NUPAPA-261602 format. One record per residue (C-alpha): y negated, z, x negated. Coordinates in nm, 3 decimals. Example, Ala and Ser with C-alpha at 12.3 -4.5 7.8 and 13.67 -1.06 7.14 Angstrom:
<nodes>
<<0.450; 0.780; -1.230>>
<<0.106; 0.714; -1.367>>
</nodes>
This chain:
<nodes>
<<-4.212; -2.496; 1.691>>
<<-4.402; -2.818; 1.759>>
<<-4.356; -3.121; 1.981>>
<<-4.329; -3.335; 1.668>>
<<-4.033; -3.126; 1.548>>
<<-3.864; -3.172; 1.886>>
<<-3.927; -3.547; 1.868>>
<<-3.771; -3.560; 1.520>>
<<-3.465; -3.365; 1.636>>
<<-3.405; -3.598; 1.932>>
<<-3.438; -3.902; 1.705>>
<<-3.179; -3.763; 1.461>>
<<-2.945; -3.689; 1.754>>
<<-2.988; -4.042; 1.886>>
<<-2.929; -4.224; 1.557>>
<<-2.689; -3.966; 1.407>>
<<-2.873; -4.037; 1.083>>
<<-3.184; -3.885; 0.926>>
<<-3.253; -4.210; 0.740>>
<<-3.243; -4.422; 1.057>>
<<-3.448; -4.166; 1.249>>
<<-3.711; -4.166; 0.974>>
<<-3.727; -4.547; 0.976>>
<<-3.769; -4.561; 1.353>>
<<-4.050; -4.303; 1.344>>
<<-4.222; -4.448; 1.035>>
<<-4.198; -4.126; 0.837>>
<<-4.008; -4.029; 0.524>>
<<-3.661; -3.877; 0.521>>
<<-3.785; -3.552; 0.354>>
<<-4.044; -3.513; 0.631>>
<<-3.773; -3.507; 0.899>>
<<-3.532; -3.298; 0.692>>
<<-3.801; -3.034; 0.631>>
<<-3.905; -3.030; 0.998>>
<<-3.545; -2.983; 1.115>>
<<-3.483; -2.708; 0.859>>
<<-3.800; -2.523; 0.965>>
<<-3.703; -2.559; 1.330>>
<<-3.353; -2.421; 1.269>>
<<-3.494; -2.132; 1.066>>
<<-3.751; -2.044; 1.331>>
<<-3.498; -2.048; 1.616>>
<<-3.212; -1.898; 1.418>>
<<-2.972; -2.174; 1.521>>
<<-2.804; -2.464; 1.349>>
<<-2.876; -2.784; 1.540>>
<<-2.696; -3.029; 1.312>>
<<-2.410; -3.021; 1.065>>
<<-2.445; -3.260; 0.774>>
<<-2.112; -3.419; 0.677>>
<<-1.997; -3.702; 0.451>>
<<-1.967; -3.915; 0.764>>
<<-2.317; -3.849; 0.894>>
<<-2.468; -3.603; 1.139>>
<<-2.272; -3.391; 1.388>>
<<-2.442; -3.195; 1.665>>
<<-2.338; -2.832; 1.701>>
<<-2.268; -2.666; 2.033>>
<<-2.596; -2.476; 2.003>>
<<-2.760; -2.806; 1.913>>
<<-2.642; -2.969; 2.235>>
<<-2.799; -2.687; 2.434>>
<<-3.118; -2.706; 2.229>>
<<-3.152; -3.084; 2.270>>
<<-3.120; -3.049; 2.646>>
<<-3.420; -2.815; 2.650>>
<<-3.607; -3.032; 2.397>>
<<-3.578; -3.336; 2.622>>
<<-3.719; -3.139; 2.914>>
<<-4.007; -2.998; 2.705>>
<<-4.108; -3.344; 2.578>>
<<-4.079; -3.491; 2.927>>
<<-4.305; -3.217; 3.064>>
<<-4.549; -3.269; 2.777>>
<<-4.563; -3.640; 2.858>>
<<-4.629; -3.563; 3.224>>
<<-4.904; -3.318; 3.128>>
<<-5.066; -3.574; 2.900>>
<<-5.037; -3.845; 3.161>>
<<-5.192; -3.626; 3.428>>
<<-5.499; -3.535; 3.226>>
<<-5.549; -3.859; 3.034>>
<<-5.756; -4.133; 3.190>>
<<-5.544; -4.408; 3.032>>
<<-5.181; -4.351; 3.106>>
<<-5.032; -4.455; 2.774>>
<<-4.717; -4.241; 2.765>>
<<-4.421; -4.403; 2.591>>
<<-4.122; -4.409; 2.828>>
<<-3.783; -4.361; 2.664>>
<<-3.447; -4.465; 2.805>>
<<-3.105; -4.502; 2.638>>
<<-2.794; -4.673; 2.777>>
<<-2.458; -4.645; 2.601>>
<<-2.201; -4.889; 2.734>>
<<-1.878; -5.071; 2.682>>
<<-1.919; -5.444; 2.621>>
<<-2.021; -5.582; 2.963>>
<<-2.264; -5.869; 3.017>>
<<-2.365; -5.722; 3.355>>
<<-2.484; -5.411; 3.170>>
<<-2.700; -5.635; 2.950>>
<<-2.843; -5.843; 3.237>>
<<-2.924; -5.523; 3.431>>
<<-3.095; -5.381; 3.123>>
<<-3.303; -5.699; 3.087>>
<<-3.404; -5.673; 3.451>>
<<-3.500; -5.307; 3.407>>
<<-3.729; -5.389; 3.115>>
<<-3.890; -5.682; 3.298>>
<<-3.937; -5.523; 3.638>>
<<-4.027; -5.161; 3.575>>
<<-4.378; -5.249; 3.465>>
<<-4.437; -4.998; 3.184>>
<<-4.709; -5.050; 2.924>>
<<-4.531; -4.855; 2.650>>
<<-4.159; -4.798; 2.621>>
<<-3.886; -4.720; 2.371>>
<<-3.559; -4.843; 2.519>>
<<-3.214; -4.864; 2.363>>
<<-2.898; -5.043; 2.479>>
<<-2.602; -4.940; 2.269>>
<<-2.281; -5.143; 2.313>>
<<-2.023; -4.929; 2.141>>
<<-1.675; -4.774; 2.144>>
<<-1.549; -4.577; 2.441>>
<<-1.530; -4.243; 2.258>>
<<-1.879; -4.294; 2.114>>
<<-2.019; -4.357; 2.463>>
<<-1.876; -4.028; 2.582>>
<<-2.013; -3.852; 2.273>>
<<-2.358; -4.009; 2.327>>
<<-2.368; -3.869; 2.679>>
<<-2.223; -3.534; 2.578>>
<<-2.482; -3.493; 2.301>>
<<-2.768; -3.604; 2.528>>
<<-2.826; -3.905; 2.301>>
<<-2.794; -4.136; 2.604>>
<<-2.939; -4.102; 2.952>>
<<-2.646; -4.290; 3.103>>
<<-2.312; -4.435; 2.993>>
<<-2.089; -4.709; 3.134>>
<<-1.708; -4.703; 3.103>>
<<-1.413; -4.784; 3.328>>
<<-1.119; -4.598; 3.476>>
<<-0.776; -4.748; 3.531>>
<<-0.440; -4.619; 3.645>>
<<-0.341; -4.556; 3.283>>
<<-0.655; -4.383; 3.154>>
<<-0.827; -4.212; 3.447>>
<<-0.642; -3.879; 3.433>>
<<-0.713; -3.825; 3.062>>
<<-1.073; -3.948; 3.073>>
<<-1.164; -3.748; 3.384>>
<<-1.030; -3.430; 3.226>>
<<-1.221; -3.503; 2.905>>
<<-1.546; -3.564; 3.093>>
<<-1.509; -3.242; 3.289>>
<<-1.457; -3.041; 2.970>>
<<-1.776; -3.195; 2.826>>
<<-1.991; -3.121; 3.134>>
<<-2.021; -3.492; 3.211>>
<<-2.031; -3.622; 3.568>>
<<-1.923; -3.970; 3.670>>
<<-2.018; -4.194; 3.960>>
<<-1.799; -4.492; 4.061>>
<<-1.980; -4.826; 4.092>>
<<-1.720; -5.094; 4.161>>
<<-1.346; -5.160; 4.166>>
<<-1.257; -5.485; 3.990>>
<<-0.928; -5.664; 3.931>>
<<-0.831; -5.773; 3.578>>
<<-0.940; -6.120; 3.470>>
<<-0.906; -6.312; 3.146>>
<<-1.208; -6.438; 2.957>>
<<-1.139; -6.772; 2.789>>
<<-1.333; -7.066; 2.652>>
<<-1.481; -7.290; 2.922>>
<<-1.304; -7.579; 2.744>>
<<-0.960; -7.425; 2.792>>
<<-0.749; -7.611; 3.048>>
<<-0.654; -7.278; 3.207>>
<<-1.006; -7.267; 3.352>>
<<-0.886; -7.514; 3.615>>
<<-0.629; -7.264; 3.744>>
<<-0.686; -7.033; 4.040>>
<<-0.510; -6.762; 3.839>>
<<-0.302; -6.710; 3.525>>
<<-0.015; -6.486; 3.418>>
<<0.046; -6.310; 3.088>>
<<0.320; -6.566; 3.024>>
<<0.058; -6.843; 3.037>>
<<-0.130; -6.668; 2.756>>
<<0.165; -6.594; 2.527>>
<<0.078; -6.843; 2.252>>
<<-0.294; -6.765; 2.246>>
<<-0.463; -6.505; 2.020>>
<<-0.541; -6.184; 2.207>>
<<-0.885; -6.040; 2.126>>
<<-0.977; -5.677; 2.183>>
<<-1.255; -5.437; 2.095>>
<<-1.178; -5.220; 1.795>>
<<-1.197; -4.847; 1.874>>
<<-1.209; -4.709; 1.520>>
<<-1.013; -4.390; 1.469>>
<<-0.975; -4.349; 1.845>>
<<-0.695; -4.598; 1.899>>
<<-0.527; -4.425; 2.195>>
<<-0.463; -4.656; 2.490>>
<<-0.696; -4.460; 2.719>>
<<-0.994; -4.554; 2.497>>
<<-0.913; -4.927; 2.503>>
<<-1.159; -5.155; 2.682>>
<<-0.879; -5.391; 2.785>>
<<-0.695; -5.274; 3.095>>
<<-0.375; -5.454; 2.985>>
<<-0.221; -5.505; 2.643>>
<<-0.124; -5.817; 2.457>>
<<0.216; -5.905; 2.611>>
<<0.408; -5.966; 2.288>>
<<0.167; -5.845; 2.020>>
<<0.227; -6.141; 1.789>>
<<-0.133; -6.267; 1.771>>
<<-0.395; -5.995; 1.785>>
<<-0.754; -5.983; 1.664>>
<<-0.981; -5.679; 1.691>>
<<-1.360; -5.706; 1.678>>
<<-1.653; -5.467; 1.712>>
<<-1.912; -5.659; 1.916>>
<<-1.925; -5.886; 2.218>>
<<-2.096; -6.184; 2.049>>
<<-1.825; -6.203; 1.782>>
<<-1.549; -6.172; 2.040>>
<<-1.692; -6.455; 2.250>>
<<-1.740; -6.674; 1.942>>
<<-1.374; -6.623; 1.853>>
<<-1.267; -6.694; 2.211>>
<<-1.420; -7.038; 2.182>>
<<-1.347; -7.100; 1.813>>
<<-0.982; -6.993; 1.822>>
<<-0.904; -7.069; 2.187>>
<<-0.816; -6.706; 2.242>>
<<-0.844; -6.469; 2.537>>
<<-0.929; -6.114; 2.629>>
<<-0.871; -5.912; 2.945>>
<<-1.173; -5.763; 3.117>>
<<-1.363; -5.711; 3.440>>
<<-1.406; -6.074; 3.542>>
<<-1.783; -6.037; 3.575>>
<<-1.957; -6.277; 3.340>>
<<-2.325; -6.373; 3.325>>
<<-2.339; -6.751; 3.283>>
<<-2.698; -6.737; 3.158>>
<<-2.594; -6.503; 2.877>>
<<-2.247; -6.641; 2.803>>
<<-2.235; -7.006; 2.918>>
<<-1.931; -7.100; 2.709>>
<<-1.702; -6.836; 2.860>>
<<-1.508; -6.860; 3.186>>
<<-1.331; -6.592; 3.389>>
<<-0.993; -6.649; 3.556>>
<<-0.804; -6.392; 3.772>>
<<-0.496; -6.242; 3.606>>
<<-0.184; -6.210; 3.820>>
<<-0.094; -5.853; 3.726>>
<<-0.110; -5.519; 3.900>>
<<-0.399; -5.302; 3.798>>
<<-0.763; -5.225; 3.857>>
<<-1.082; -5.138; 3.671>>
<<-1.318; -4.886; 3.828>>
<<-1.656; -4.931; 3.661>>
<<-1.830; -4.592; 3.648>>
<<-2.154; -4.451; 3.515>>
<<-2.151; -4.118; 3.335>>
<<-2.428; -3.871; 3.255>>
<<-2.454; -3.516; 3.129>>
<<-2.502; -3.246; 3.393>>
<<-2.820; -3.137; 3.215>>
<<-2.985; -3.479; 3.261>>
<<-3.126; -3.501; 3.610>>
<<-3.146; -3.835; 3.792>>
<<-3.469; -4.021; 3.717>>
<<-3.643; -4.334; 3.850>>
<<-3.516; -4.528; 3.547>>
<<-3.156; -4.414; 3.595>>
<<-3.172; -4.486; 3.969>>
<<-3.322; -4.833; 3.912>>
<<-3.068; -4.923; 3.642>>
<<-2.775; -4.816; 3.861>>
<<-2.918; -5.021; 4.147>>
<<-2.945; -5.327; 3.922>>
<<-2.586; -5.274; 3.802>>
<<-2.462; -5.276; 4.160>>
<<-2.657; -5.593; 4.236>>
<<-2.506; -5.761; 3.928>>
<<-2.150; -5.680; 4.041>>
<<-1.963; -5.860; 4.323>>
<<-2.066; -5.722; 4.662>>
<<-1.704; -5.693; 4.774>>
<<-1.621; -5.473; 4.474>>
<<-1.892; -5.208; 4.522>>
<<-1.758; -4.858; 4.585>>
<<-1.968; -4.697; 4.857>>
<<-2.045; -4.325; 4.870>>
<<-1.796; -4.300; 5.154>>
<<-1.526; -4.469; 4.942>>
<<-1.597; -4.261; 4.636>>
<<-1.626; -3.926; 4.807>>
<<-1.814; -3.660; 4.622>>
<<-1.914; -3.738; 4.264>>
<<-1.709; -3.530; 4.022>>
</nodes>
């Protein structure tokens, strides 16, 4: 077993694709396939299952990847300690729902942490995929939300997957609309005000259950509905079609200058939470990113340790 083999295995787990892992590491697909096969043979375990849909991580594989991360981290520390020039590549992966405050905090992390070499990844993706990323140790930290309608199911799911969550902020539902929409002049809007506008939501693939939805409330009448897979497309359609979506209300004007946020007069809440696997210990990067997230969110919304109680 070599450190290179461990590096290849973690890359495959991160990309869920041998082809993409090979491209990112500048090696051939057969090189990685052979290394993984030799590793599995030597250890007597199956780390990955190859399917028609890509790569799945086995239960033994999840345990193995947890140890592999620790071994590579210790190897990096050893190299850093005994090397005059500290040229270790720092790796950090965030898997998040589509929030501009997650992006702005990520930008700040990259700018302010002062590393010479790094390999960072910010993955804006579906709710179920975020949970899977954290479960499979493909992400250091995930960002999702709890609401009255989804918290019971999601909390039970996280517990079964050995994932812990930490509340960040409690937000009230807002609508995101084009800055040119006349509703921007309102102090608040109701669902009735939005009835004739297209409702945009993030497509959740095969996981269409309500508790995976990123929108805390549904389209009131369901007559005009558009589903998209990324934030840039959704915001382009908001402006191009004069549509709306329902989200956290936190918008970064520097990143999304054409979008405005207006409070929605409906009962409900969104608890923004971070999630991580129990086997991933807190790190300076995780701590800094969480701190930047809190600073990007409204001060009045932050859930203190006293409010949250003990992290579950």
